[in-house]
FIPA-197661 format. One record per residue (C-alpha): z, x, y; residue in three letters; residue number from 1. Coordinates in Angstrom, 2 decimals. Last residue first. Layout:
# residues N
@zz->Z	xx->X	yy->Y	dolum->ALA	nudo->NUM
...
//
This chain:
# residues 297
@zz->14.13	xx->16.26	yy->-4.25	dolum->LEU	nudo->297
@zz->11.46	xx->14.71	yy->-6.29	dolum->ALA	nudo->296
@zz->10.44	xx->17.90	yy->-8.09	dolum->ALA	nudo->295
@zz->14.01	xx->18.51	yy->-9.04	dolum->GLU	nudo->294
@zz->14.16	xx->15.35	yy->-11.08	dolum->THR	nudo->293
@zz->16.09	xx->12.09	yy->-10.38	dolum->THR	nudo->292
@zz->17.91	xx->10.12	yy->-13.00	dolum->PRO	nudo->291
@zz->17.36	xx->6.29	yy->-12.55	dolum->THR	nudo->290
@zz->20.34	xx->4.04	yy->-11.78	dolum->PRO	nudo->289
@zz->20.38	xx->1.03	yy->-14.10	dolum->PRO	nudo->288
@zz->17.82	xx->-1.59	yy->-13.66	dolum->PRO	nudo->287
@zz->18.25	xx->-5.14	yy->-12.23	dolum->ARG	nudo->286
@zz->16.08	xx->-7.54	yy->-14.12	dolum->ARG	nudo->285
@zz->14.43	xx->-10.12	yy->-11.75	dolum->ARG	nudo->284
@zz->11.01	xx->-8.71	yy->-11.88	dolum->ALA	nudo->283
@zz->8.94	xx->-11.72	yy->-13.28	dolum->ALA	nudo->282
@zz->10.91	xx->-14.17	yy->-11.11	dolum->TRP	nudo->281
@zz->10.50	xx->-12.08	yy->-8.09	dolum->LEU	nudo->280
@zz->6.85	xx->-11.89	yy->-8.61	dolum->CYS	nudo->279
@zz->6.47	xx->-15.62	yy->-9.10	dolum->GLY	nudo->278
@zz->8.65	xx->-16.36	yy->-5.99	dolum->ALA	nudo->277
@zz->6.75	xx->-13.94	yy->-3.83	dolum->VAL	nudo->276
@zz->3.34	xx->-15.47	yy->-4.83	dolum->ILE	nudo->275
@zz->4.74	xx->-18.98	yy->-4.32	dolum->MET	nudo->274
@zz->6.16	xx->-18.07	yy->-0.88	dolum->ALA	nudo->273
@zz->2.84	xx->-16.49	yy->0.15	dolum->ALA	nudo->272
@zz->1.10	xx->-19.72	yy->-0.85	dolum->GLY	nudo->271
@zz->3.38	xx->-21.88	yy->1.14	dolum->VAL	nudo->270
@zz->3.23	xx->-19.60	yy->4.17	dolum->SER	nudo->269
@zz->-0.60	xx->-19.48	yy->3.97	dolum->THR	nudo->268
@zz->-0.61	xx->-23.22	yy->3.64	dolum->LEU	nudo->267
@zz->1.53	xx->-23.66	yy->6.69	dolum->PRO	nudo->266
@zz->-0.79	xx->-21.54	yy->8.75	dolum->SER	nudo->265
@zz->0.40	xx->-18.18	yy->10.21	dolum->VAL	nudo->264
@zz->-0.57	xx->-17.69	yy->13.84	dolum->THR	nudo->263
@zz->-2.45	xx->-14.87	yy->15.34	dolum->GLU	nudo->262
@zz->-2.04	xx->-13.86	yy->19.01	dolum->GLY	nudo->261
@zz->-3.41	xx->-10.41	yy->18.24	dolum->PHE	nudo->260
@zz->-0.63	xx->-7.93	yy->18.89	dolum->ALA	nudo->259
@zz->2.56	xx->-10.14	yy->18.88	dolum->TRP	nudo->258
@zz->1.43	xx->-12.81	yy->16.44	dolum->TRP	nudo->257
@zz->-0.15	xx->-10.26	yy->14.08	dolum->GLY	nudo->256
@zz->2.87	xx->-8.11	yy->14.45	dolum->LEU	nudo->255
@zz->5.36	xx->-10.85	yy->13.67	dolum->LEU	nudo->254
@zz->3.26	xx->-12.28	yy->10.66	dolum->ALA	nudo->253
@zz->2.59	xx->-8.83	yy->9.32	dolum->ALA	nudo->252
@zz->6.20	xx->-7.75	yy->9.53	dolum->TRP	nudo->251
@zz->7.27	xx->-10.84	yy->7.62	dolum->ILE	nudo->250
@zz->4.52	xx->-10.46	yy->5.04	dolum->PHE	nudo->249
@zz->5.31	xx->-6.75	yy->4.47	dolum->ALA	nudo->248
@zz->8.70	xx->-7.76	yy->3.07	dolum->THR	nudo->247
@zz->6.75	xx->-8.71	yy->-0.04	dolum->TYR	nudo->246
@zz->6.15	xx->-5.15	yy->-0.99	dolum->GLU	nudo->245
@zz->9.85	xx->-4.67	yy->-1.47	dolum->VAL	nudo->244
@zz->9.45	xx->-6.71	yy->-4.64	dolum->PRO	nudo->243
@zz->7.84	xx->-3.70	yy->-6.42	dolum->LEU	nudo->242
@zz->11.06	xx->-1.58	yy->-6.28	dolum->LEU	nudo->241
@zz->12.78	xx->-2.86	yy->-9.43	dolum->TYR	nudo->240
@zz->9.61	xx->-3.06	yy->-11.61	dolum->ASN	nudo->239
@zz->8.71	xx->0.45	yy->-10.49	dolum->ALA	nudo->238
@zz->11.97	xx->1.92	yy->-11.69	dolum->GLU	nudo->237
@zz->14.28	xx->3.62	yy->-9.21	dolum->ALA	nudo->236
@zz->14.81	xx->7.16	yy->-7.93	dolum->ARG	nudo->235
@zz->11.53	xx->8.91	yy->-7.92	dolum->ALA	nudo->234
@zz->10.03	xx->5.59	yy->-6.59	dolum->TYR	nudo->233
@zz->12.23	xx->5.92	yy->-3.60	dolum->ALA	nudo->232
@zz->11.24	xx->9.40	yy->-2.64	dolum->TRP	nudo->231
@zz->7.52	xx->8.59	yy->-3.09	dolum->ALA	nudo->230
@zz->7.96	xx->5.50	yy->-1.01	dolum->LEU	nudo->229
@zz->9.43	xx->7.52	yy->1.85	dolum->LEU	nudo->228
@zz->6.74	xx->10.21	yy->1.59	dolum->MET	nudo->227
@zz->3.93	xx->7.74	yy->1.64	dolum->ILE	nudo->226
@zz->5.52	xx->5.90	yy->4.68	dolum->SER	nudo->225
@zz->6.00	xx->9.14	yy->6.54	dolum->VAL	nudo->224
@zz->2.36	xx->10.10	yy->5.97	dolum->LEU	nudo->223
@zz->0.92	xx->6.78	yy->6.94	dolum->SER	nudo->222
@zz->3.14	xx->6.57	yy->10.05	dolum->PHE	nudo->221
@zz->2.09	xx->10.10	yy->11.26	dolum->VAL	nudo->220
@zz->-1.63	xx->9.30	yy->10.55	dolum->ALA	nudo->219
@zz->-1.36	xx->5.89	yy->12.31	dolum->CYS	nudo->218
@zz->0.29	xx->7.71	yy->15.35	dolum->LEU	nudo->217
@zz->-2.46	xx->10.29	yy->15.46	dolum->LEU	nudo->216
@zz->-5.11	xx->7.59	yy->15.29	dolum->LEU	nudo->215
@zz->-3.32	xx->5.66	yy->18.14	dolum->ARG	nudo->214
@zz->-3.25	xx->8.82	yy->20.24	dolum->PRO	nudo->213
@zz->-6.98	xx->9.47	yy->19.54	dolum->LEU	nudo->212
@zz->-8.31	xx->6.14	yy->20.46	dolum->GLN	nudo->211
@zz->-8.13	xx->6.70	yy->24.24	dolum->ASP	nudo->210
@zz->-10.16	xx->9.94	yy->23.89	dolum->ILE	nudo->209
@zz->-12.98	xx->8.17	yy->22.16	dolum->SER	nudo->208
@zz->-13.59	xx->8.41	yy->18.33	dolum->PRO	nudo->207
@zz->-16.50	xx->10.51	yy->16.97	dolum->VAL	nudo->206
@zz->-18.58	xx->8.31	yy->14.67	dolum->VAL	nudo->205
@zz->-19.02	xx->9.04	yy->10.96	dolum->ALA	nudo->204
@zz->-21.41	xx->6.87	yy->8.96	dolum->LEU	nudo->203
@zz->-24.36	xx->8.93	yy->7.89	dolum->TRP	nudo->202
@zz->-23.15	xx->12.57	yy->7.70	dolum->PRO	nudo->201
@zz->-19.62	xx->11.20	yy->7.03	dolum->SER	nudo->200
@zz->-20.35	xx->9.61	yy->3.67	dolum->ALA	nudo->199
@zz->-19.05	xx->12.36	yy->1.57	dolum->MET	nudo->198
@zz->-16.12	xx->12.85	yy->3.93	dolum->GLY	nudo->197
@zz->-14.56	xx->9.62	yy->3.00	dolum->TYR	nudo->196
@zz->-14.06	xx->10.66	yy->-0.70	dolum->MET	nudo->195
@zz->-13.02	xx->14.25	yy->0.02	dolum->GLY	nudo->194
@zz->-10.68	xx->13.16	yy->2.88	dolum->ILE	nudo->193
@zz->-9.05	xx->10.68	yy->0.53	dolum->ALA	nudo->192
@zz->-8.47	xx->13.29	yy->-2.20	dolum->ILE	nudo->191
@zz->-6.77	xx->15.84	yy->0.20	dolum->VAL	nudo->190
@zz->-5.04	xx->13.04	yy->2.03	dolum->ASN	nudo->189
@zz->-3.47	xx->11.80	yy->-1.11	dolum->PHE	nudo->188
@zz->-2.64	xx->15.52	yy->-2.13	dolum->PHE	nudo->187
@zz->-0.65	xx->16.05	yy->0.94	dolum->PHE	nudo->186
@zz->1.41	xx->12.88	yy->0.75	dolum->GLY	nudo->185
@zz->2.41	xx->13.46	yy->-2.96	dolum->VAL	nudo->184
@zz->3.13	xx->17.08	yy->-2.27	dolum->GLU	nudo->183
@zz->5.44	xx->16.26	yy->0.64	dolum->ILE	nudo->182
@zz->7.17	xx->13.52	yy->-1.45	dolum->PRO	nudo->181
@zz->7.78	xx->16.16	yy->-4.27	dolum->SER	nudo->180
@zz->6.00	xx->16.07	yy->-7.47	dolum->ALA	nudo->179
@zz->6.71	xx->15.37	yy->-11.14	dolum->VAL	nudo->178
@zz->8.56	xx->12.12	yy->-11.28	dolum->GLN	nudo->177
@zz->7.12	xx->10.74	yy->-8.10	dolum->SER	nudo->176
@zz->3.65	xx->11.07	yy->-9.43	dolum->GLN	nudo->175
@zz->4.31	xx->8.70	yy->-12.32	dolum->GLN	nudo->174
@zz->5.61	xx->6.12	yy->-9.91	dolum->ARG	nudo->173
@zz->2.64	xx->6.60	yy->-7.71	dolum->GLY	nudo->172
@zz->0.34	xx->6.13	yy->-10.63	dolum->LEU	nudo->171
@zz->1.93	xx->2.78	yy->-11.18	dolum->ILE	nudo->170
@zz->1.50	xx->1.91	yy->-7.48	dolum->LEU	nudo->169
@zz->-2.04	xx->3.20	yy->-7.38	dolum->SER	nudo->168
@zz->-3.01	xx->0.76	yy->-10.26	dolum->GLY	nudo->167
@zz->-1.68	xx->-2.08	yy->-8.26	dolum->ALA	nudo->166
@zz->-3.52	xx->-0.86	yy->-5.15	dolum->TYR	nudo->165
@zz->-6.80	xx->-0.99	yy->-7.02	dolum->LEU	nudo->164
@zz->-6.19	xx->-4.69	yy->-7.93	dolum->ILE	nudo->163
@zz->-5.04	xx->-5.38	yy->-4.42	dolum->ALA	nudo->162
@zz->-8.23	xx->-3.94	yy->-2.99	dolum->ALA	nudo->161
@zz->-10.26	xx->-6.45	yy->-5.08	dolum->VAL	nudo->160
@zz->-8.19	xx->-9.25	yy->-3.64	dolum->LEU	nudo->159
@zz->-8.66	xx->-7.68	yy->-0.13	dolum->ILE	nudo->158
@zz->-12.47	xx->-7.69	yy->-0.61	dolum->VAL	nudo->157
@zz->-12.45	xx->-11.37	yy->-1.73	dolum->ILE	nudo->156
@zz->-10.43	xx->-12.27	yy->1.51	dolum->ALA	nudo->155
@zz->-12.62	xx->-10.30	yy->3.86	dolum->GLY	nudo->154
@zz->-15.64	xx->-12.08	yy->2.36	dolum->ARG	nudo->153
@zz->-13.92	xx->-15.38	yy->3.16	dolum->PHE	nudo->152
@zz->-13.15	xx->-14.21	yy->6.80	dolum->ALA	nudo->151
@zz->-16.76	xx->-13.14	yy->7.32	dolum->GLU	nudo->150
@zz->-17.99	xx->-16.57	yy->6.03	dolum->PRO	nudo->149
@zz->-16.23	xx->-18.48	yy->8.77	dolum->GLY	nudo->148
@zz->-12.68	xx->-19.16	yy->9.87	dolum->MET	nudo->147
@zz->-13.04	xx->-22.87	yy->8.89	dolum->ALA	nudo->146
@zz->-9.22	xx->-23.46	yy->8.89	dolum->GLU	nudo->145
@zz->-9.72	xx->-25.63	yy->5.82	dolum->ARG	nudo->144
@zz->-11.36	xx->-22.82	yy->3.88	dolum->SER	nudo->143
@zz->-8.44	xx->-20.53	yy->4.74	dolum->GLN	nudo->142
@zz->-5.93	xx->-22.98	yy->3.62	dolum->GLY	nudo->141
@zz->-7.78	xx->-23.44	yy->0.30	dolum->ILE	nudo->140
@zz->-7.71	xx->-19.57	yy->-0.13	dolum->LEU	nudo->139
@zz->-3.96	xx->-19.49	yy->0.60	dolum->ILE	nudo->138
@zz->-3.31	xx->-22.23	yy->-1.98	dolum->VAL	nudo->137
@zz->-5.48	xx->-20.36	yy->-4.62	dolum->ILE	nudo->136
@zz->-3.36	xx->-17.18	yy->-4.06	dolum->VAL	nudo->135
@zz->-0.23	xx->-19.24	yy->-4.53	dolum->GLY	nudo->134
@zz->-1.55	xx->-20.68	yy->-7.76	dolum->ALA	nudo->133
@zz->-2.01	xx->-17.12	yy->-8.97	dolum->PHE	nudo->132
@zz->1.62	xx->-16.33	yy->-8.21	dolum->ALA	nudo->131
@zz->2.79	xx->-19.43	yy->-10.12	dolum->LEU	nudo->130
@zz->0.56	xx->-18.53	yy->-13.11	dolum->LEU	nudo->129
@zz->1.78	xx->-14.99	yy->-13.09	dolum->SER	nudo->128
@zz->5.43	xx->-16.13	yy->-12.97	dolum->ALA	nudo->127
@zz->4.75	xx->-18.36	yy->-16.04	dolum->ALA	nudo->126
@zz->3.41	xx->-15.27	yy->-17.90	dolum->VAL	nudo->125
@zz->6.16	xx->-13.01	yy->-16.72	dolum->ALA	nudo->124
@zz->9.02	xx->-15.35	yy->-17.76	dolum->ALA	nudo->123
@zz->9.65	xx->-13.08	yy->-20.77	dolum->ARG	nudo->122
@zz->10.98	xx->-10.48	yy->-18.54	dolum->GLY	nudo->121
@zz->9.27	xx->-6.99	yy->-18.02	dolum->VAL	nudo->120
@zz->10.70	xx->-3.88	yy->-19.71	dolum->LYS	nudo->119
@zz->9.24	xx->-0.59	yy->-18.57	dolum->GLU	nudo->118
@zz->7.05	xx->1.33	yy->-21.07	dolum->LYS	nudo->117
@zz->5.37	xx->3.29	yy->-18.10	dolum->LEU	nudo->116
@zz->1.75	xx->2.35	yy->-19.00	dolum->VAL	nudo->115
@zz->1.95	xx->-1.01	yy->-20.69	dolum->VAL	nudo->114
@zz->5.11	xx->-2.41	yy->-19.03	dolum->ALA	nudo->113
@zz->4.47	xx->-0.79	yy->-15.71	dolum->ALA	nudo->112
@zz->0.88	xx->-2.08	yy->-15.86	dolum->LEU	nudo->111
@zz->2.13	xx->-5.69	yy->-16.31	dolum->TYR	nudo->110
@zz->4.45	xx->-5.33	yy->-13.36	dolum->LEU	nudo->109
@zz->1.60	xx->-3.64	yy->-11.30	dolum->ALA	nudo->108
@zz->-0.51	xx->-6.87	yy->-11.67	dolum->ILE	nudo->107
@zz->2.39	xx->-8.63	yy->-10.08	dolum->LEU	nudo->106
@zz->2.88	xx->-6.02	yy->-7.36	dolum->PRO	nudo->105
@zz->-0.86	xx->-6.39	yy->-6.53	dolum->ALA	nudo->104
@zz->-1.00	xx->-10.08	yy->-6.21	dolum->ILE	nudo->103
@zz->0.63	xx->-9.68	yy->-2.96	dolum->PHE	nudo->102
@zz->-2.63	xx->-8.55	yy->-1.36	dolum->SER	nudo->101
@zz->-3.41	xx->-12.21	yy->-0.56	dolum->LEU	nudo->100
@zz->-0.26	xx->-12.45	yy->1.48	dolum->ALA	nudo->99
@zz->-1.13	xx->-9.21	yy->3.43	dolum->VAL	nudo->98
@zz->-4.61	xx->-10.68	yy->4.27	dolum->GLY	nudo->97
@zz->-3.01	xx->-13.89	yy->5.57	dolum->GLN	nudo->96
@zz->-0.43	xx->-12.06	yy->7.60	dolum->ALA	nudo->95
@zz->-3.03	xx->-9.75	yy->9.08	dolum->ILE	nudo->94
@zz->-5.34	xx->-12.60	yy->10.25	dolum->PRO	nudo->93
@zz->-9.03	xx->-12.26	yy->8.97	dolum->MET	nudo->92
@zz->-12.08	xx->-10.09	yy->9.51	dolum->ARG	nudo->91
@zz->-10.48	xx->-6.77	yy->10.55	dolum->ALA	nudo->90
@zz->-8.06	xx->-7.60	yy->7.70	dolum->ILE	nudo->89
@zz->-10.73	xx->-7.14	yy->5.07	dolum->GLY	nudo->88
@zz->-12.20	xx->-3.82	yy->6.18	dolum->TRP	nudo->87
@zz->-8.61	xx->-2.54	yy->6.52	dolum->PHE	nudo->86
@zz->-8.03	xx->-3.64	yy->2.83	dolum->PHE	nudo->85
@zz->-11.24	xx->-2.16	yy->1.55	dolum->MET	nudo->84
@zz->-10.31	xx->1.27	yy->3.18	dolum->LEU	nudo->83
@zz->-6.79	xx->0.94	yy->1.77	dolum->VAL	nudo->82
@zz->-7.86	xx->0.26	yy->-1.76	dolum->SER	nudo->81
@zz->-10.53	xx->2.94	yy->-1.96	dolum->ALA	nudo->80
@zz->-8.07	xx->5.65	yy->-0.73	dolum->ALA	nudo->79
@zz->-5.32	xx->4.34	yy->-3.06	dolum->ALA	nudo->78
@zz->-7.45	xx->4.33	yy->-6.28	dolum->ALA	nudo->77
@zz->-9.00	xx->7.68	yy->-5.63	dolum->ILE	nudo->76
@zz->-5.83	xx->9.31	yy->-4.60	dolum->GLY	nudo->75
@zz->-3.94	xx->7.98	yy->-7.51	dolum->ARG	nudo->74
@zz->-6.64	xx->9.26	yy->-9.86	dolum->TRP	nudo->73
@zz->-6.66	xx->12.77	yy->-8.26	dolum->LEU	nudo->72
@zz->-3.00	xx->13.16	yy->-7.75	dolum->HIS	nudo->71
@zz->-2.27	xx->12.18	yy->-11.33	dolum->LEU	nudo->70
@zz->-4.93	xx->14.76	yy->-12.51	dolum->ARG	nudo->69
@zz->-3.28	xx->17.37	yy->-10.19	dolum->PHE	nudo->68
@zz->-0.07	xx->16.86	yy->-12.23	dolum->VAL	nudo->67
@zz->-1.91	xx->17.45	yy->-15.55	dolum->SER	nudo->66
@zz->-3.74	xx->20.48	yy->-14.22	dolum->ARG	nudo->65
@zz->-0.63	xx->22.02	yy->-12.82	dolum->SER	nudo->64
@zz->0.26	xx->21.82	yy->-9.13	dolum->PRO	nudo->63
@zz->-0.44	xx->24.52	yy->-6.55	dolum->TRP	nudo->62
@zz->2.95	xx->26.00	yy->-5.60	dolum->ARG	nudo->61
@zz->5.22	xx->24.57	yy->-2.84	dolum->ARG	nudo->60
@zz->6.38	xx->26.96	yy->-0.19	dolum->GLY	nudo->59
@zz->7.64	xx->24.13	yy->2.14	dolum->SER	nudo->58
@zz->5.39	xx->25.52	yy->4.90	dolum->GLY	nudo->57
@zz->2.20	xx->25.17	yy->2.79	dolum->LEU	nudo->56
@zz->3.01	xx->21.51	yy->2.19	dolum->PHE	nudo->55
@zz->4.21	xx->20.71	yy->5.66	dolum->LEU	nudo->54
@zz->1.17	xx->22.37	yy->7.35	dolum->VAL	nudo->53
@zz->-1.15	xx->20.56	yy->4.83	dolum->GLY	nudo->52
@zz->0.58	xx->17.21	yy->5.68	dolum->SER	nudo->51
@zz->-0.17	xx->17.59	yy->9.35	dolum->ILE	nudo->50
@zz->-3.71	xx->18.59	yy->8.87	dolum->GLY	nudo->49
@zz->-4.55	xx->16.08	yy->6.21	dolum->PHE	nudo->48
@zz->-2.88	xx->13.29	yy->8.30	dolum->ALA	nudo->47
@zz->-5.27	xx->14.17	yy->11.15	dolum->ILE	nudo->46
@zz->-8.38	xx->14.05	yy->8.87	dolum->VAL	nudo->45
@zz->-7.08	xx->10.92	yy->7.07	dolum->THR	nudo->44
@zz->-6.66	xx->8.97	yy->10.28	dolum->ARG	nudo->43
@zz->-10.21	xx->10.09	yy->11.27	dolum->TRP	nudo->42
@zz->-11.79	xx->8.87	yy->8.11	dolum->LEU	nudo->41
@zz->-9.70	xx->5.71	yy->7.89	dolum->MET	nudo->40
@zz->-10.59	xx->4.41	yy->11.36	dolum->ALA	nudo->39
@zz->-14.22	xx->5.62	yy->10.80	dolum->ASN	nudo->38
@zz->-14.53	xx->3.60	yy->7.61	dolum->TYR	nudo->37
@zz->-12.75	xx->0.49	yy->8.89	dolum->ALA	nudo->36
@zz->-15.02	xx->0.10	yy->11.88	dolum->GLY	nudo->35
@zz->-14.94	xx->1.74	yy->15.46	dolum->ILE	nudo->34
@zz->-13.24	xx->-0.98	yy->17.52	dolum->GLU	nudo->33
@zz->-12.35	xx->-3.66	yy->14.93	dolum->ILE	nudo->32
@zz->-11.07	xx->-0.95	yy->12.57	dolum->SER	nudo->31
@zz->-9.07	xx->0.54	yy->15.32	dolum->LEU	nudo->30
@zz->-7.45	xx->-2.86	yy->16.02	dolum->GLN	nudo->29
@zz->-6.77	xx->-3.41	yy->12.42	dolum->LYS	nudo->28
@zz->-5.41	xx->0.11	yy->12.06	dolum->MET	nudo->27
@zz->-2.84	xx->-0.44	yy->14.84	dolum->MET	nudo->26
@zz->-1.52	xx->-3.56	yy->13.04	dolum->ALA	nudo->25
@zz->-1.64	xx->-1.84	yy->9.65	dolum->ASP	nudo->24
@zz->0.45	xx->1.02	yy->11.03	dolum->MET	nudo->23
@zz->3.27	xx->-1.22	yy->11.92	dolum->ALA	nudo->22
@zz->3.09	xx->-2.66	yy->8.39	dolum->SER	nudo->21
@zz->3.26	xx->0.90	yy->6.79	dolum->PHE	nudo->20
@zz->6.34	xx->1.62	yy->8.87	dolum->ILE	nudo->19
@zz->8.03	xx->-1.62	yy->7.54	dolum->ALA	nudo->18
@zz->6.89	xx->-0.78	yy->3.96	dolum->ILE	nudo->17
@zz->8.54	xx->2.65	yy->4.10	dolum->GLY	nudo->16
@zz->11.76	xx->1.05	yy->5.56	dolum->LEU	nudo->15
@zz->11.81	xx->-1.36	yy->2.64	dolum->VAL	nudo->14
@zz->11.31	xx->1.61	yy->0.25	dolum->ALA	nudo->13
@zz->14.21	xx->3.44	yy->1.72	dolum->VAL	nudo->12
@zz->16.44	xx->0.30	yy->1.24	dolum->ALA	nudo->11
@zz->15.28	xx->-0.03	yy->-2.30	dolum->PHE	nudo->10
@zz->16.04	xx->3.65	yy->-3.05	dolum->ALA	nudo->9
@zz->19.52	xx->3.21	yy->-1.63	dolum->ILE	nudo->8
@zz->20.11	xx->0.19	yy->-3.74	dolum->ALA	nudo->7
@zz->18.87	xx->2.24	yy->-6.79	dolum->PRO	nudo->6
@zz->21.92	xx->4.48	yy->-6.41	dolum->ASN	nudo->5
@zz->20.84	xx->7.92	yy->-7.58	dolum->SER	nudo->4
@zz->21.92	xx->9.93	yy->-10.63	dolum->ARG	nudo->3
@zz->21.86	xx->13.69	yy->-10.58	dolum->THR	nudo->2
@zz->20.00	xx->16.08	yy->-12.83	dolum->MET	nudo->1
//
């Protein structure tokens, strides 16, 4: 075993979130054009093909039953979460949707304590109340902007997606200890394509030629991001890396403004700051370097 510098893992995770954010902007446009379901279905089909080649080419063996069980539950949680998230941001500004999703890392902090036995500071309860207040501020801001019932439904769906995403973060940490980044990326797409494929006879719509390059780029970005985050979570504790999720707000605000002409309301900024402050308060302990395992290399 070797020991890895957690700062490097943090930087790699930040890069993974930045790539995810760029994908979010493209996926929002595709979700508007062909619906969130079809955008996710075809992105997953392409990513499945790419990750399958990488997995088979790496010479990795089929995982054990216990490892596959982790892949299964994480795949179900993540696939449902991202589908709901893209459905939501197709109906509201990206930055606002991302800000609402910030409750996921806070929920994950508690799950990390319960499931992974990681220590969480005593201020976690107060931090939770602060972050929850931030969510309320964002929802109040949304109601004042009068974006319509669709935007409100989008917000509620994103909050549910955030709960599922929190569970997938913890499962991702467990995955990273027993599986390589390539394996993690491949099996996410295996599970996701199985889930989305069940509804394809009724919901699938073949994308147009001009949409294929964007779907391909989204698939590549998704796979690269999953692998980068898997690499990072194999080398640092979950409660140390969870704050990198908040950098997504910066990218979301910039990409939303650049691609869709969206602006960030003052209340959304205040609410996001409250959520980030609460989560950073709860996760302020700096961990020692984490041993890495062969599977994560």
